[in-house]
C-alpha positions in Angstrom: -17.6 -2.7 14.6 -17.7 -5.7 12.3 -20.3 -4.2 10.0 -18.2 -1.5 9.5 -15.6 -3.9 7.8 -15.1 -4.5 4.0 -11.9 -6.5 4.2 -10.6 -8.7 7.2 -7.5 -11.0 7.3 -7.5 -13.7 10.0 -4.1 -15.3 10.7 -3.1 -15.4 7.1 -0.1 -17.4 6.4 1.8 -17.7 2.7 4.8 -19.9 2.5 6.4 -20.5 -0.9 8.4 -23.8 -1.5 8.1 -27.2 -0.1 11.0 -27.8 1.8 12.4 -29.8 -0.8 13.3 -33.5 -0.1 16.6 -35.9 0.5 17.7 -35.3 -3.0 17.5 -31.5 -2.8 17.2 -28.5 0.0 14.6 -26.0 -1.0 13.6 -23.8 2.0 10.3 -22.5 2.6 10.2 -18.7 2.7 7.8 -17.7 5.2 6.6 -14.4 3.3 3.6 -13.9 5.6 3.0 -15.9 8.9 0.1 -15.2 10.9 -1.1 -11.7 9.9 -4.5 -10.3 10.9 -5.9 -6.9 9.9 -9.2 -5.2 9.7 -10.1 -2.6 6.6 -13.3 -0.5 7.3 -15.4 0.8 4.6 -14.6 4.0 2.7 -11.0 4.5 4.4 -7.5 4.4 3.0 -5.5 1.7 4.8 -1.7 1.8 4.2 0.8 -1.1 4.8 4.3 0.0 5.1 7.6 -1.8 5.8 11.2 -2.7 4.1 11.4 -4.5 0.7 11.1 -8.2 1.3 9.0 -7.9 4.3 5.6 -9.4 2.6 3.4 -6.5 1.8 2.9 -7.3 -2.0 2.4 -10.9 -0.8 -0.1 -10.0 1.6 -1.8 -7.7 -0.8 -2.3 -10.4 -3.7 -3.5 -12.8 -0.9 -6.3 -10.0 0.1 -6.9 -10.0 -3.7 -7.0 -13.6 -4.3 -4.4 -13.6 -6.5 -2.6 -16.0 -4.5 -3.9 -18.4 -2.2 -3.1 -18.4 1.4 -1.5 -21.3 2.8 -3.5 -21.2 6.0 -5.7 -18.4 7.5 -8.7 -16.6 6.1 -9.6 -13.5 4.1 -13.4 -12.1 4.5 -14.7 -9.7 2.2 -18.1 -8.2 3.1 -17.9 -11.2 5.8 -17.9 -13.9 2.9 -14.8 -16.2 2.3 -12.4 -15.1 -0.2 -9.4 -17.6 -0.1 -11.7 -20.5 -1.1 -13.9 -19.0 -3.8 -14.0 -20.2 -7.2 -15.9 -20.1 -10.6 -18.6 -17.9 -10.9 -18.5 -16.5 -7.2 -14.9 -15.7 -8.0 -15.7 -13.6 -11.0 -18.4 -12.0 -9.1 -15.6 -11.1 -6.4 -13.5 -9.4 -9.1 -16.0 -7.0 -10.0 -16.0 -5.7 -6.4 -12.2 -5.7 -5.6 -9.6 -4.5 -8.3 -5.9 -4.2 -8.3 -3.3 -1.3 -9.3 0.1 -2.8 -10.3 3.0 -1.1 -9.3 4.8 -1.0 -12.9 2.7 0.9 -15.6 4.8 -0.1 -18.2 4.4 -3.8 -18.1 0.7 -3.9 -16.4 -1.0 -3.0 -19.9 -1.1 -4.9 -22.9 1.1 -3.1 -25.6 -1.0 -4.8 -28.4 -4.3 -3.4 -27.0 -5.3 0.2 -27.3 -6.5 2.0 -24.3 -10.2 1.9 -25.2 -9.6 -1.9 -25.5 -7.8 -2.0 -22.3 -10.0 -0.1 -20.3 -13.4 -1.3 -21.8 -12.1 -5.2 -21.2 -13.6 -5.3 -17.9 -16.9 -4.1 -18.9 -17.1 -6.9 -21.6 -16.7 -9.4 -18.6 -18.8 -7.7 -15.8 -21.2 -6.1 -17.9 -22.2 -8.0 -21.0 -25.6 -6.2 -21.2 -23.8 -3.0 -22.6 -23.8 -2.1 -26.3 -20.5 -1.1 -28.0 -21.7 2.0 -28.0 -22.5 2.2 -24.4 -19.1 0.7 -23.6 -17.4 3.3 -25.7 -19.3 6.0 -23.9 -18.5 4.4 -20.4 -14.7 4.2 -21.3 -14.7 7.9 -22.3 -16.2 8.8 -19.0 -13.8 6.7 -17.2 -11.0 8.5 -19.0 -12.2 11.8 -18.1 -12.3 10.8 -14.6 -8.8 10.3 -14.2 -7.9 13.3 -16.0 -7.3 11.8 -19.7 -9.0 13.1 -22.9 -11.6 10.5 -24.4 -9.8 10.7 -27.6 -7.1 8.7 -26.0 -9.0 5.7 -26.5 -7.6 5.0 -29.8 -4.0 5.1 -28.8 -1.6 2.5 -27.5 0.0 2.6 -24.0 3.5 3.1 -25.7 2.4 6.5 -26.6 2.0 7.7 -23.1 4.3 8.6 -20.0 4.5 6.8 -17.0 1.9 8.7 -15.2 -0.5 8.8 -18.1 -0.1 4.9 -17.9 -0.7 4.7 -14.3 -3.9 6.9 -14.6 -5.0 4.3 -17.5 -4.3 1.6 -15.1 -6.6 3.3 -12.5 -9.4 4.0 -15.2 -9.1 0.2 -15.8 -9.5 -0.7 -12.1 -12.6 1.8 -12.1 -14.2 0.1 -15.0 -16.1 -2.8 -13.0 -17.4 -0.4 -10.5 -15.6 -1.8 -7.4 -15.9 -1.4 -3.8 -12.3 -1.9 -3.0 -9.1 -1.1 -4.9 -5.5 -2.3 -3.7 -2.6 -0.6 -4.9 0.7 -2.3 -4.6 3.3 0.7 -4.9 1.3 2.5 -7.3 3.1 5.4 -7.7 6.7 4.0 -6.9 7.7 3.9 -10.5 7.0 7.4 -11.3 8.7 10.9 -11.1 8.0 12.8 -8.1 5.8 15.5 -9.4 3.8 12.9 -11.2 3.3 10.6 -8.0 1.6 13.8 -6.4 -0.8 13.9 -9.4 -1.8 10.2 -8.9 -2.0 10.2 -5.4 -4.3 13.3 -5.3 -6.3 11.7 -7.8 -6.6 8.6 -6.1 -7.8 10.4 -3.0 -10.3 12.6 -5.2 -11.7 9.1 -6.4 -12.0 7.7 -3.0 -13.8 10.8 -1.8 -16.2 10.9 -4.9 -16.7 7.5 -5.6 -16.9 6.1 -1.7 -14.0 3.6 -2.8 -12.0 1.8 -0.1 -8.2 1.9 -0.7 -5.3 -0.4 0.5 -2.0 0.9 -0.5 1.2 -0.8 -0.2 4.1 1.8 -0.2 7.7 2.9 0.9 7.2 6.4 1.1 6.5 7.1 4.5 5.8 11.0 3.9 3.2 10.0 1.0 1.4 7.7 3.3 0.8 10.2 6.2 -0.6 12.5 3.6 -3.1 10.1 2.0 -3.9 7.4 4.6 -6.4 7.3 7.7 -4.6 4.0 9.1 -1.5 2.1 8.8 0.2 -1.4 9.7 3.9 -1.6 9.9 5.1 -4.9 8.6 8.6 -6.6 9.5 9.4 -10.1 8.0 5.9 -11.2 7.4 4.5 -10.0 10.3 2.6 -6.7 11.7 4.7 -5.1 14.7 2.4 -2.1 14.9 -0.7 -0.4 13.7 -3.1 2.3 14.4 -4.0 5.5 13.1 -1.8 7.5 10.9 -1.6 10.4 13.8 -1.1 7.9 16.3 1.7 5.8 14.6 3.4 8.7 13.1 3.5 11.1 16.1 3.8 8.3 19.0 5.6 5.2 17.4 5.8 2.4 20.0 7.7 -0.2 18.4 11.6 0.3 17.9 11.1 -0.7 14.3 8.5 2.0 13.5 10.7 4.3 15.2 13.7 3.5 13.0 11.6 4.0 9.8 10.2 7.2 10.8 13.5 8.3 11.7 14.9 7.6 8.2 12.4 10.0 6.4 14.5 12.7 4.3 13.9 16.4 5.3 14.6 19.4 3.0 18.3 19.6 2.5 18.9 16.1 3.7 19.4 17.1 7.0 17.9 14.6 9.6 19.0 16.7 12.5 19.0 14.7 16.1 16.8 12.0 14.7 18.8 8.7 14.9 17.7 5.6 13.1 18.4 3.0 16.1 18.0 -0.3 13.7 20.9 -2.4 13.5 22.3 -4.5 10.4 19.9 -5.9 7.6 16.6 -7.7 7.8 17.2 -11.5 7.9 16.2 -14.1 5.2 12.5 -14.9 5.3 13.4 -18.4 4.7 15.3 -18.4 8.0 13.5 -15.9 10.3 15.0 -15.9 13.9 13.1 -17.3 16.6 11.0 -15.4 18.9 10.6 -11.7 18.1 11.8 -11.5 14.4 13.2 -8.1 15.1 15.3 -9.1 18.1 18.6 -9.4 16.1 18.4 -5.7 15.0 16.7 -4.1 18.1 18.9 -2.3 20.5 16.4 -3.1 23.1 16.1 -6.7 22.8 16.3 -9.2 25.9 16.5 -12.7 26.6 12.6 -13.2 26.4 12.5 -11.4 22.8 14.9 -14.6 21.5 12.5 -17.1 22.6 8.9 -15.7 23.0 7.0 -14.1 19.8 4.9 -11.1 21.0 1.4 -10.7 20.1 -0.2 -7.4 19.2 -1.7 -5.7 22.2 -3.3 -2.2 22.8 -0.7 0.5 22.9 -2.9 3.2 24.6 -6.1 3.3 22.2 -8.4 0.4 20.7 -6.7 1.5 17.5 -3.1 1.6 18.4 -1.5 -1.9 18.8 2.2 -3.2 19.0 3.8 -6.4 19.0 6.6 -5.8 21.5 7.3 -7.3 25.0 9.0 -4.1 26.2 7.2 -1.1 24.4 6.2 0.5 27.6 9.6 0.7 29.0 11.6 1.6 25.9 12.4 5.3 26.2 9.9 6.9 24.1 12.5 9.2 22.3 11.1 12.3 20.1 11.9 10.3 17.1 9.3 12.4 15.5 9.5 15.7 17.2 11.3 17.5 14.2 9.3 16.2 11.5 6.2 18.5 11.2 3.0 16.9 10.6 3.4 17.7 6.8 6.9 17.9 6.2 8.4 20.5 3.6 9.4 18.3 1.2 6.1 16.4 1.1 4.2 20.0 1.0 5.9 21.2 -1.9 5.5 17.7 -3.9 1.8 18.2 -3.4 1.8 21.7 -4.0 3.1 21.1 -7.5 -0.1 19.4 -8.6 -2.5 21.7 -6.4 -0.7 24.7 -8.4 -1.0 23.3 -11.6 -4.6 22.4 -11.1 -5.4 25.9 -10.1 -3.6 27.5 -13.2 -0.2 28.3 -11.8 3.0 27.3 -13.1 5.0 24.5 -11.8 8.5 26.3 -12.8 7.9 29.1 -10.1 7.3 26.4 -7.5 10.5 24.5 -8.3 12.6 27.8 -8.6 11.4 28.8 -5.1 12.1 25.3 -3.6 15.7 25.7 -5.3 16.2 28.8 -3.7 15.5 27.3 -0.5 17.9 24.6 -0.8 
């Protein structure tokens, strides 16, 4: 229902470059090309796909860090893409961004207290210096850091701790929506679990809506409610996480899921059916953009671009002309609802928070392999 939506993208297009002139050739990069999606209040919505498919660009357009070439982005029913001035500053309070690299997203010359407190100076100027310090201490505790860390600098922390600082900074303005661009990809595996569990806890406790860009499909299944699969600037499949993972309809989605590693590195009978490499976004194929790599492509796929259509339920949509006739192989049949690898990863964090020892779990994992 419309009133349940917190953010909506309508035919969003983002191209880079002007095409050049008679003196030079500057190709237009079609990073995002006609994307529509809806994110509901309180859910975790994931956007997945290969590197270069346009996920991060789309996230920045949703956040108004980039202006779209065309199309609309609505936040609470209000246009975002043309917002400026005081209205844009007010919007920034409601929408916050977690960057991929915790090493470069924090100013090394500022203390943690200053980094986390800066949004309060902008969005809550009525607070006194003492009140800001108390708020910063509360935010640090909320993300699992000590209040006394406020006097330290970013270089004194590990990658996971820096990302927690980035999350605390994002929470400072009291947002309703947080967009995370690969928020854990730069972290060690065990630290990833901690940060992801933290995001889940914060979302539940504070009523946040999360939009997460990610490569790790196992992690996405663990933390998201709905997922959209992007390929070369367009969404090719979307739906609830359970529907997309257990009953994928697009050949590209099936190939992505077949590539999820299992314990011991064995994939059994799950075969990735994708061919070749993704074409350049500056020269995308005509028709269905996936037809150059699809083993089921037919003549129509080369000329007609498929639109998203229902694939069994209102939530599940797929952009494929022949999804109903493509064999629905058991691509995910051997992938349990939560793989051993993913469960072991999150068990590390749960066990540590329960007072257990991480070493014991690692030893058990090593013996199994």
